[in-house]
C-alpha positions in Angstrom: 0.0 0.0 0.0 1.4 3.3 -1.0 2.0 5.6 1.9 1.3 8.6 -0.3 -1.4 8.7 -2.9 -1.0 10.6 -6.1 -1.8 14.3 -5.6 -5.1 15.1 -7.0 -5.0 17.7 -9.7 -7.1 20.7 -8.7 -8.8 22.5 -11.6 -8.8 26.3 -11.2 -12.3 27.8 -10.6 -13.4 29.7 -13.6 -15.5 32.7 -12.8 -18.0 33.3 -15.5 -18.1 36.8 -16.7 -21.6 38.1 -16.9 -22.4 41.5 -18.2 -25.4 43.7 -17.2 -28.8 42.1 -17.5 -32.3 43.3 -17.2 -34.2 42.7 -14.0 -36.4 39.6 -13.9 -39.4 40.0 -16.2 -43.0 39.9 -14.9 -45.1 36.8 -14.9 -46.6 35.6 -18.1 -49.9 33.7 -18.2 -50.5 30.2 -19.6 -50.8 31.7 -23.1 -47.4 33.3 -22.8 -48.8 36.8 -22.4 -47.8 39.5 -20.0 -50.4 41.7 -18.4 -50.4 45.3 -19.7 -50.2 46.8 -16.2 -47.3 44.6 -15.4 -45.4 45.6 -18.5 -46.0 49.3 -17.9 -44.7 48.9 -14.3 -41.7 46.9 -15.6 -40.7 49.6 -18.1 -41.1 52.3 -15.5 -38.7 50.5 -13.2 -36.0 50.7 -16.0 -36.0 54.5 -16.4 -35.4 57.3 -13.9 -36.6 61.0 -13.9 -34.2 63.3 -15.6 -31.9 65.6 -13.4 -33.4 69.0 -12.8 -31.7 72.3 -13.6 -32.5 76.0 -13.3 -34.3 77.6 -16.3 -35.8 81.0 -17.1 -39.5 80.8 -16.2 -40.6 82.0 -19.7 -38.8 79.0 -21.2 -40.2 76.4 -18.8 -43.6 75.8 -20.4 -44.9 72.3 -20.0 -42.0 71.3 -17.7 -42.3 69.8 -14.2 -41.1 71.9 -11.3 -38.7 70.2 -8.8 -39.3 72.4 -5.8 -42.0 74.0 -3.8 -42.3 77.6 -5.0 -43.4 80.5 -2.8 -44.1 84.1 -3.6 -41.1 86.4 -3.2 -43.1 89.6 -3.0 -46.5 90.9 -2.0 -49.0 91.2 -4.8 -50.0 94.0 -5.0 -46.7 95.3 -3.8 -48.4 98.4 -2.5 -51.9 99.2 -1.2 -53.9 100.4 -4.2 -57.3 102.2 -4.7 -60.4 100.3 -5.8 -62.1 103.5 -7.0 -61.6 107.0 -8.3 -61.4 109.2 -5.3 -59.2 110.5 -2.6 -56.7 108.6 -0.4 -57.1 109.6 3.3 -56.4 108.5 6.8 -59.7 107.0 8.1 -58.9 108.3 11.5 -59.0 111.9 10.1 -62.6 111.6 9.2 -63.7 112.1 12.8 -62.5 114.3 15.6 -61.5 113.2 19.0 -65.1 113.3 20.1 -66.2 111.1 17.2 -67.9 113.8 15.3 -67.6 113.8 11.5 -64.9 116.1 10.1 -66.3 118.5 7.5 -63.2 118.9 5.2 -59.6 117.8 4.6 -56.7 119.7 3.0 -56.1 118.6 -0.6 -52.5 117.7 -1.1 -50.7 117.1 -4.4 -48.3 114.2 -5.2 -47.2 113.4 -1.6 -45.0 110.4 -0.7 -46.4 110.3 2.8 -49.9 111.4 3.7 -49.9 113.9 6.6 -52.6 114.3 9.2 -55.7 116.0 7.9 -54.7 115.6 4.2 -56.3 113.9 1.2 -54.8 113.2 -2.2 -56.5 112.6 -5.5 -56.1 109.0 -6.8 -57.3 106.7 -9.6 -58.4 103.1 -9.8 -55.4 100.7 -9.2 -53.0 103.5 -8.3 -50.8 103.0 -5.2 -51.9 105.1 -2.3 -49.3 107.2 -0.4 -47.8 105.9 2.8 -50.0 106.6 5.8 -53.3 106.4 3.8 -55.7 103.8 5.3 -58.8 104.2 3.1 -60.1 105.8 0.0 -63.0 108.3 -0.2 -64.9 107.7 -3.5 -65.3 110.9 -5.6 -69.0 110.9 -5.1 -68.6 111.0 -1.3 -67.0 114.5 -1.4 -67.3 117.9 -3.1 -64.0 119.3 -4.2 -62.9 122.9 -3.6 -59.8 124.7 -4.8 -57.5 123.5 -1.9 -59.7 121.1 0.1 -62.5 118.5 -0.1 -65.7 118.6 1.8 -66.7 115.2 3.2 -70.3 114.2 2.5 -70.0 110.6 3.7 -67.2 109.0 5.7 -65.5 105.6 5.2 -64.0 103.1 7.5 -60.4 101.8 7.9 -59.5 99.8 4.8 -62.6 100.7 2.8 -62.2 101.0 -1.0 -58.6 100.0 -0.5 -56.8 96.9 -1.8 -54.2 96.1 0.8 -50.6 95.2 -0.1 -50.3 91.4 -0.3 -54.1 91.0 -0.6 -53.7 88.7 -3.7 -50.4 87.1 -2.7 -48.3 87.6 0.4 -44.6 86.9 0.7 -44.2 83.2 1.4 -47.6 82.1 -0.1 -47.4 78.7 -1.9 -47.7 79.1 -5.6 -46.7 75.7 -7.0 -45.6 72.4 -5.4 -43.0 69.9 -6.5 -44.3 67.8 -9.3 -46.7 70.4 -10.8 -46.4 71.0 -14.5 -46.0 74.6 -15.7 -48.6 76.0 -18.0 -48.9 79.6 -19.4 -51.1 80.7 -16.5 -48.6 79.4 -13.9 -45.8 81.3 -15.7 -47.7 84.5 -15.6 -48.4 84.0 -11.9 -44.7 83.3 -11.1 -43.7 86.4 -13.0 -46.2 88.4 -11.0 -44.8 87.0 -7.8 -41.3 88.2 -8.7 -39.9 84.8 -9.8 -37.8 84.7 -13.0 -36.1 81.3 -12.7 -37.4 77.8 -11.7 -35.9 74.4 -11.0 -37.4 72.0 -13.6 -36.7 68.7 -15.3 -35.8 69.2 -18.9 -37.9 68.1 -21.8 -36.9 64.6 -22.8 -35.1 64.4 -26.1 -36.7 61.8 -28.2 -35.2 60.5 -31.4 -37.6 58.8 -33.8 -35.7 56.3 -36.0 -37.8 55.5 -39.1 -36.8 52.5 -41.1 -38.1 50.4 -43.9 -36.8 49.2 -47.2 -39.9 50.4 -49.1 -40.7 53.6 -47.1 -40.2 57.0 -48.7 -40.5 60.5 -47.4 -43.8 62.4 -47.8 -43.7 64.4 -51.0 -41.5 62.0 -52.8 -42.6 60.2 -56.0 -43.7 56.6 -55.2 -42.3 53.7 -57.2 -44.1 50.4 -57.5 -44.2 48.7 -54.1 -43.3 51.8 -52.1 -45.4 53.7 -49.5 -45.1 57.0 -47.7 -43.7 56.9 -44.2 -46.5 58.2 -42.0 -45.8 56.3 -38.8 -42.7 58.3 -37.8 -44.5 61.6 -38.4 -47.5 60.4 -36.4 -45.3 59.3 -33.4 -43.0 62.4 -33.6 -46.1 64.6 -33.3 -47.5 62.5 -30.5 -44.2 62.8 -28.6 -44.2 66.6 -29.0 -47.7 66.7 -27.7 -46.6 65.0 -24.5 -43.9 67.7 -24.1 -40.7 66.1 -25.6 -38.1 67.7 -27.8 -38.2 65.5 -30.9 -35.6 64.6 -33.6 -36.5 62.4 -36.5 -34.1 60.4 -38.7 -34.9 58.0 -41.5 -33.1 54.8 -42.6 -34.3 53.8 -46.1 -33.5 50.2 -45.7 -33.4 47.3 -43.2 -29.8 46.3 -43.1 -28.7 45.4 -39.6 -25.4 47.2 -39.7 -26.9 50.4 -41.2 -29.6 50.4 -38.5 -27.0 49.8 -35.7 -24.9 52.7 -36.9 -27.9 55.0 -37.3 -29.2 54.2 -33.8 -25.7 54.5 -32.2 -25.2 57.9 -33.9 -28.3 59.2 -32.2 -27.6 58.1 -28.6 -25.6 61.2 -27.8 -28.7 63.3 -28.1 -31.4 60.9 -27.0 -33.1 60.4 -23.7 -35.4 57.9 -25.4 -35.2 56.3 -28.8 -38.4 55.2 -30.6 -38.3 52.9 -33.6 -41.0 53.0 -36.3 -41.1 50.8 -39.3 -43.2 49.9 -42.3 -45.7 47.0 -42.1 -43.3 44.2 -43.3 -42.0 41.6 -40.8 -38.5 41.9 -42.3 -38.3 45.6 -41.3 -39.4 44.9 -37.7 -37.1 41.9 -37.3 -34.2 43.9 -38.6 -34.6 46.6 -35.9 -35.1 43.9 -33.2 -31.8 42.3 -34.3 -30.0 45.6 -34.2 -31.3 46.3 -30.7 -30.2 43.0 -29.4 -26.7 43.6 -30.7 -26.6 47.1 -29.1 -27.9 46.4 -25.6 -30.3 44.7 -23.3 -33.7 43.8 -24.8 -37.0 42.7 -23.5 -39.2 41.3 -26.2 -42.7 40.1 -25.2 -46.2 39.6 -26.2 -48.7 41.5 -24.0 -52.4 40.7 -23.4 -53.5 43.7 -25.4 -55.1 44.4 -28.8 -53.9 46.1 -30.9 -50.2 46.2 -30.1 -49.6 42.6 -28.8 -45.9 42.5 -29.7 -43.7 44.8 -27.7 -40.0 45.3 -27.7 -38.0 47.5 -25.3 -34.2 47.8 -24.8 -31.5 49.7 -22.9 -29.1 50.6 -25.7 -25.4 51.5 -25.8 -23.0 52.1 -23.0 -25.3 54.7 -21.4 -28.2 52.3 -21.5 -30.5 54.7 -23.3 -34.1 53.4 -23.3 -35.5 52.4 -26.7 -39.0 51.3 -27.7 -39.7 49.6 -30.9 -43.3 50.2 -32.0 -45.4 47.8 -34.2 -45.5 48.6 -37.9 -49.2 49.0 -38.2 -50.1 52.7 -37.6 -53.0 52.0 -35.2 -51.0 49.4 -33.3 -48.0 51.9 -33.2 -50.2 54.8 -31.9 -52.0 52.7 -29.3 -48.7 51.2 -28.1 -47.4 54.8 -27.8 -50.3 55.9 -25.7 -50.1 52.8 -23.4 -46.4 52.4 -23.0 -44.4 55.4 -24.3 -46.5 58.1 -22.7 -45.8 56.8 -19.1 -42.1 56.5 -20.0 -42.0 60.1 -21.2 -43.8 61.3 -18.1 -41.5 59.4 -15.8 -38.5 61.0 -17.5 -40.2 64.4 -17.0 -40.9 63.7 -13.4 -44.7 64.0 -14.0 -47.5 61.8 -12.8 -47.6 58.6 -14.9 -51.1 57.5 -14.1 -53.5 58.5 -16.8 -57.0 60.0 -16.0 -59.8 57.8 -17.2 -63.3 59.2 -17.8 -66.6 57.4 -17.9 -68.9 57.6 -21.0 -72.0 55.8 -22.2 -71.4 53.6 -25.2 -73.4 54.2 -28.4 -72.5 50.9 -29.8 -72.3 47.2 -29.1 -68.6 46.5 -28.3 -66.9 43.1 -28.1 -63.6 42.0 -26.6 -61.7 38.9 -25.7 -61.6 37.9 -22.0 -58.1 38.0 -20.6 -56.8 40.9 -22.7 -57.1 44.7 -22.7 -58.8 45.9 -25.9 -58.4 49.6 -26.9 -60.9 50.7 -29.4 -60.7 54.0 -31.2 -63.6 56.2 -30.2 -65.4 59.5 -30.8 -66.3 60.9 -27.4 -68.9 63.7 -27.1 -69.8 65.8 -24.0 -72.9 67.9 -24.1 -72.4 69.2 -20.6 -74.8 66.7 -19.1 -73.6 63.3 -20.3 -70.6 61.9 -22.1 -71.2 59.4 -24.9 -68.8 57.6 -27.1 -69.1 55.7 -30.3 -66.6 53.4 -31.9 -64.6 54.7 -34.9 -63.6 52.1 -37.6 -62.2 52.8 -41.0 -60.3 50.6 -43.5 -57.6 53.4 -43.7 -55.8 53.4 -40.4 -54.8 57.1 -40.5 -58.4 58.1 -41.3 -59.5 56.1 -38.3 -57.0 57.8 -36.0 -57.9 61.2 -37.5 -61.6 60.7 -36.6 -60.8 59.5 -33.1 -60.5 61.7 -30.0 -60.5 58.9 -27.4 -59.5 55.3 -26.7 -62.2 53.0 -25.3 -60.8 50.7 -22.7 -62.3 47.2 -22.5 -60.5 45.4 -19.6 -59.5 41.8 -19.2 -62.8 40.9 -17.7 -65.0 42.5 -20.3 -66.4 40.5 -23.3 -69.5 42.5 -24.3 -70.6 46.1 -23.8 -74.1 46.9 -24.9 -75.4 50.3 -26.1 -76.3 52.4 -23.1 -73.7 50.7 -20.8 -70.8 52.7 -19.3 -67.2 52.3 -20.5 -63.9 53.8 -19.4 -62.0 56.0 -21.9 -58.8 57.9 -22.3 -59.3 61.3 -23.9 -56.5 61.7 -26.4 -54.4 64.8 -25.8 -55.1 64.7 -22.0 -53.1 63.1 -19.3 
């Protein structure tokens, strides 16, 4: 028996190098479909709000404020007159015994109103310091150097006090509010010229397709005008993004990869639109998979069942590939891209739904979200909505102002029954 056995050869441990991966994907049902709400939540986990910066208030329209904003000044800054008349000290209108005073000395252009004086004033004009009320012109008779008082006024009467509209420190806007033109006017009135906001997301629309040509170009046999990218570019602008559009007139993988990579330097979000051919769609999907991390899934939704999302390039720029059919592309944009854009902007991502009465018989498939194009009307008493259908996709979208939401549990909606809708153009 050997005293020493042969030394066992020890194989070195090999540490597998694994690059970045996407977080675990949401559950898919027995049919291999992901719930729409789960997919939205998943995408929102993969993007973060953009970093805020200071901006001139006049340039911050439709951007989200990142701080609570309080008034810096009183509005009005000075007490002003509500009527045409005479600024006075209310205490001068009665003597020490409480008897009415018959007349006051008429002063001219005084900075500080002295005892027993009155000064002529117009509507909205700042009253002199010391004035505590305004006598309307009809309450007096005017002489050469004095006014005779017919009817007295109380302290503060016919006077708009400094800070009556806004006082220093009054809350104007809260973090998360989106600036509109009325907000901007209010901020300027409150003495605020700069605000801390999140920038508008820069969205690059990459249009591709071997047989797509630009609007206005002469069409050869088999070619069609690229409308999808224009539709989606306008939709992104409507949400508040700064939009750039580039076109790749082909579906070569290397050409697509180069075009996408070239845009990443100026993109906070990339959106791919294609023609209707499967080859165009698959070419973009292949390019995305070679440029970054990709989540390709079928969701329980109609239209827009196939969805592809990626984090592209070294900076992991989010990218969404929309379906080639115009209606599917537009509906997918509303369902998935709008929340992403609003997350980047730091805005509320939950969309407001409104209730309307259906004019039509509507059918759906249990287990999926069905989004029908609708024409919603509101006569001030009741909202009604009818389904819009047209063989020409762009005409159908053009005639629609709402999406009718038939959820996973709905199979039939009869005329006169209520449905939930998204009003297009509102968030």
